[in-house]
C-alpha positions as CSV (number, residue, x, y, z in Angstrom):
1,M,7.1,-18.6,-6.4
2,V,5.1,-15.6,-7.9
3,F,2.0,-14.2,-6.4
4,V,-0.3,-12.7,-9.1
5,P,-3.5,-10.9,-7.8
6,V,-6.9,-11.6,-9.1
7,N,-10.5,-10.1,-8.7
8,K,-9.6,-6.7,-9.1
9,H,-6.8,-6.5,-6.6
10,L,-3.4,-4.7,-6.7
11,L,-0.2,-6.3,-5.1
12,V,1.4,-3.4,-3.1
13,E,4.2,-2.8,-0.6
14,E,3.6,-0.4,2.1
15,I,6.1,2.5,2.4
16,N,6.8,5.4,4.8
17,L,7.2,8.8,3.2
18,S,8.0,10.5,6.4
19,N,11.4,12.0,7.3
20,Q,10.7,11.8,10.9
21,E,13.1,9.7,12.9
22,E,11.4,7.5,15.6
23,T,12.1,8.5,18.9
24,L,11.2,6.7,22.4
25,I,9.2,8.3,25.3
26,A,7.9,6.9,28.5
27,L,4.0,6.5,28.5
28,P,1.6,5.7,31.3
29,E,0.5,2.0,31.5
30,D,-3.0,2.9,30.8
31,Y,-2.2,4.8,27.6
32,V,-4.2,3.9,24.5
33,K,-2.5,4.5,21.2
34,K,-4.8,6.0,18.3
35,A,-5.5,4.0,15.5
36,G,-3.4,6.2,13.3
37,D,-3.8,7.9,10.0
38,R,-6.8,6.4,7.9
39,Y,-4.6,6.5,4.5
40,C,-1.2,5.4,3.9
41,T,1.3,5.2,0.9
42,V,2.0,2.0,-1.0
43,R,4.4,1.2,-3.9
44,F,2.3,-0.4,-6.7
45,I,3.9,-3.7,-7.9
46,C,1.3,-5.3,-10.1
47,H,-2.6,-5.7,-10.7
48,A,-5.0,-8.4,-11.5
49,D,-5.9,-8.7,-15.3
50,D,-9.6,-7.4,-14.6
51,C,-8.6,-4.2,-13.1
52,W,-9.3,-0.9,-14.6
53,S,-7.3,-0.1,-17.6
54,M,-5.6,3.0,-15.9
55,Y,-3.4,0.4,-13.9
56,D,-1.9,-0.9,-17.3
57,D,-0.4,2.6,-17.9
58,L,1.0,2.6,-14.3
59,F,2.5,-0.8,-14.6
60,D,4.1,0.1,-17.9
61,S,5.4,3.3,-16.6
62,N,9.2,3.6,-15.7
63,G,10.0,4.0,-11.9
64,D,8.1,3.7,-8.7
65,V,4.4,4.5,-8.6
66,V,3.2,5.5,-5.1
67,L,-0.4,5.3,-4.5
68,A,-2.7,6.5,-1.4
69,V,-4.9,3.9,-0.2
70,E,-7.2,3.4,2.8
71,R,-5.0,1.7,5.3
72,S,-7.6,-0.7,6.9
73,M,-8.3,-2.0,3.4
74,I,-4.8,-3.5,3.0
75,E,-5.0,-7.4,3.3
76,E,-2.1,-9.4,4.1
77,V,-1.9,-12.8,2.4
78,F,0.6,-15.3,4.2
79,I,1.9,-18.2,1.9
80,K,4.7,-20.4,3.4
81,D,7.1,-17.9,4.6
82,N,6.1,-14.9,2.3
83,K,3.9,-12.1,3.0
84,Y,1.9,-10.4,0.1
85,S,0.1,-7.1,0.7
86,I,-3.2,-6.6,-1.7
87,V,-5.9,-4.0,-1.7
88,H,-8.9,-4.0,-4.0
89,Q,-8.7,-1.2,-6.7
90,N,-11.8,0.8,-5.2
91,Y,-9.6,1.6,-2.1
92,V,-7.1,3.7,-4.1
93,V,-7.7,7.0,-3.3
94,G,-4.9,8.8,-5.2
95,I,-1.5,8.6,-7.3
96,L,1.5,10.5,-5.7
97,E,3.6,12.3,-8.4
98,E,6.8,14.3,-7.9
99,I,6.5,17.9,-9.1
100,E,9.4,19.0,-11.1
């Protein structure tokens, strides 16, 4: 089954660019975790046909395209046993590029 986004959405996959290793620490029972960073990085997979033309160039590029998006705007769509992450094109705030 292939998921094709529509209505100006992008199909993405959340990635972690951090090199930090996860560590375990003991916390008090009443500790409340912060909501986390407002933005995150995602790997661009494909886009709806009605998205801005700049996404055509990204889709046609060779290699991974990494985008910065507003974390709270990523929607998870569950169909059968598959999870798809989509975000509306308006919530992309940047494109990350390697500096040579």
